[in-house]
N, C-alpha and C positions, 0 to 999 in steps of 0.2 A: 671396335677393337676385335679384329679377326683372330689375332694370336691369343693363345692362352698365356697367363702370366709366366708360366715356366718356360714357354717358348720365347717370349719376349726377353726374359731374364738372360737367356743365353744367345740372344740375337746380336750380331755384329753389324747390323744394318741401321744406320742412324735414323733413316726415315721411319723405321718401326717405332723407335723411341719417341721421335717427334710427334707421330700420330697419337701415341699413347698419352703423351703429355697434353696434347690438345684436347683429348677426351675428358680431361679433368674439368675443363671449363663447361663442357656440355652438361655436367652434373651439378654445377653450382646454381642454386636457385636465383631467379631474377632479383628477389628481395635482398640477397646477400652479395650480388655481383659487384656492385659499386664499392662496398666495404672490402671485398676481396681484392679488387683492383688497387685500392688505395694502400693496402698492406703490401702488395707486390712491389710498390715503388717507395716504400717507407725508407726514410733516411734515419739510420740509427743515431746519428749525431743530434738530430732534432729531439729524440727521446732522451738522450744523455744530458742535453742542456736544459731540459725542463726542470722547474723547481718541483719539489716532491708533491705538492698539491696538484699540479698539472699532470704529473706522472700518475698519480692515483686516478685522476679523471680519464687518462688514456686507458688505463687498465679497465676501469669500470664501464666506460662508455664505448670503447672501441675493441680492445682485445678480448674481453670476456664475452662480448656480444658475438664476435667472430667465432670464438672457440666453442662456446656453449649455446648451440642453436635450439636446444629443447628448453622451453620456457621455464619448466620447473627446475632444471639443472642450472640455468642461468640465475634464477632467484636464489637458490641455495648457495652457490659459489659467491655471488655478490654479497650475500649476508656475511659470509666468512671474510671476504675482502674488507668490508666496512669496519671490521675490528681494528684495522690499521689506523683508523681515525683517532683512536684513543692512545695510539703509540706511533705517531707519524715518523718519529725519529728512526725507528727500526726500518720502516719502508724506505727512508732516505738512504740508510746504510746498504740495503739490498740493491737499490738503484745504482749506487756508486760501485758496488762490487760487480754488478752485471756488466759494467763497461770498463772494468779494470783487470778481469781475469784473463788468463791465457786461453784463447778460443780453441786451442788444440786439446785442452783438458776437458773431456766430455763430462766426467764425473763431477768436477768442480762446477761446471756450468749448470748442470741439473740440480746440484745441491743448493746453489745460490737461488735459482729461479723457483725452486719448490718451497723456499721459505716464505714466498708470497702466499698469504692466506687465501685458500680457495683453489690453489694449484697443486694437483698431484703431479706425477711424472709426465702424464700425457699433456696436461696443461702447461707445465714448466717447459717441456720440449717444444711445444707449440710457440710459446713466447720467444724462446731462443731461435726458432726457425724463422720467425718474421723479422727478428732483429739481425740475425747473423745466418742467412740462408746458405752462405758458402761453407759453413761449418756444421750446421744442425738441420735436421728435418724433424717433423712432428712424429713422435712414436706413440701410437695409440692402438686400440683394439682392431681397427680396420687394417692398419699396416701389418699387424701380427697375423691376422687371418689371411691376408694375401700372401705373406711370406710362407705360410704353412702349405701353400699350394705348389711350392718350389721344392721338389723332393730331393734335390742334390745339394741343398745348402749344408755347409759344414755345421751351422748352428741349429740344425733342425731339431735335434733332441732337446736342446734348451728351450726352443720355441714351443714345443709340444707341452712342456711342463709349466709354461707361463699361464697366468690367469689374465687374459687379454684386457679385461675391464678393471683390473687392479694391478697394474704393472709396478714392479719394485724398481728401486734405483739401479740395481744390477741389471735388471731386464732392459731398462732404458739405455744404459751404457752399451750393452751388447747390440741392441738394435741400431743405435746411432753409428756404431762401428760398421755394421752391415751397409747402412746408407752411404757412409763416407767411402767405403771400399768400392761400392758399385759406381759412385760418381767418379772416383779416381780412375777406375777401370775404363769407363766410357770416355773420359777425357783423353786417356792414353790411346785407346783404340781409334777414336775419331780425330785425334790430334787437335784438340780444342781445349778450352777451359770453361766452357759454358755449363757443363753438367754439375749440379750441386746436390747435396743431401736433400734439400728442400724439394727439388724437382723429382727426385726418386720417390720421396714419400707421397707426393701428389699423384704420381702414377700408380703407386700401390693402393692409395685411397680410391682412385677411380676404378680399380679392379675389385673393390670390396664386395660388390653385389653380383659380380659375374659368376654365373652358375658353372662351377667346374668341379668334377670329381677329383679327389686327391687322396692317396693312401695316407699321407701325413695328417690331413684334416680329419679323416676317419679315425686315425689313431688318437688324435687330440680329443675327439668326442668320446672315444672309448676310455681314455685316461680320465676325463672329467667324471664319467659315470661311475668308474670304479674308485 
């Protein structure tokens, strides 16, 4: 990725965006690649039609493994998820609501998904992004840190005040709006319908470790210190 994220964000060349999207796969470990590929082609109707016990196993054995790559984090979130086994009816209700809400309603989607034990806003948005990539992207600390490098964002002041590792519902809603707006903008510019919030979040994630100086990132660090 030769372009800085701020340069890419304002680029109207589709090749720039396609190259950036492809860079995502260069950063996925070999151990996770097959799982990642399977989630790319996930049919949400298959998840919708699962009985609740199978849905639980999908979360435990597939989604949580994808989202929580650190072993200690996976263990702690799975321990929380297992509490649903004593009240499986609640998980069934959440599963039903996941596939019946209006996908244009960001807040509603995040509220439903975050009721699953073990999922905060980042985890909830991740689940929504693999189920409904046309409507949702994953919002997490890496996306926030990449967005902070884009100094002309209207949402910059709000981003500076966020705690990237402890995002609130309001934070999640705002970032999802940014992802949707950028996907809509690219589809309009390139006269296509292929750009999604999920693709935008993948690009931002791929930029997470790219060393770029940014006044906004410096401001964020100063804000945290004070």
